[in-house]
N, C-alpha and C positions, 0 to 999 in steps of 0.2 A: 231465598224466598220460600215461604212456607206454602204448602197447597192451599191453605185458607186464603191467603192473599192472592194467589193465582185465580181462585174461584171468584173472588169478590171483583177482580180486575176484569175478568171474562163477562160477568154479569153486568158489569158498568158499561162495557163495550157494546154488548148485546142491547142493553137499554138505550144507548145512544144511537145505535143503528136503527133500531125500531122507531125511536123518536123521529130521526131524520127522514126515514121512508114514510112515516104516517103524516108528517108535517109538508112534505113535499107534494108538488101538483100530481104527480102520477103520469104526466104527459111526457114520458121519455121515449123518444123515437130510436129503436135500436136497428132499424132497417138499413142503415148505411147511408153512404152519400147519395144525394139526389141531384139529378140534372134537369134542365128543361123546365116543363110547366110544373113538375112536382115540386121544385125548389122555391116555394112561396117565401120562405124566410130571406132569400136574397133581395126580393123586391122591397121588402119592408126596411131593410138595412139601408138600401140607397136612397130613400127618400129624405133622410135627414142630412146627406152629404151636401155642402154647398157645390154649385157648379162654378167654373172659373169663367168668367167674362173677359172679353178683350181689354176692358178698361181696369181690370183688377190688378193690383200690384205683383200677384204671383204668377200672372200670365207670362210666357215667354215673350221677349222682345222681338219686334218684327225687324228683320235686317233690311236696311235701306239699300236700294239698288242705284248705282250710277248709270246714266244714260249718255 
């Protein structure tokens, strides 16, 4: 590869990186793993999950006991 093609490739990569950084929200949390009340994103994720009711086919069957 010539020096010219390497420079062009580097400029394209710099341009793509700048585009992605400017296009993104910028709300990147780099503070690490959160627990407890700080972990608000966990509550949002569990809202959409269906809960298993006893009548649902995915619920575990209840074992019958003999008297």
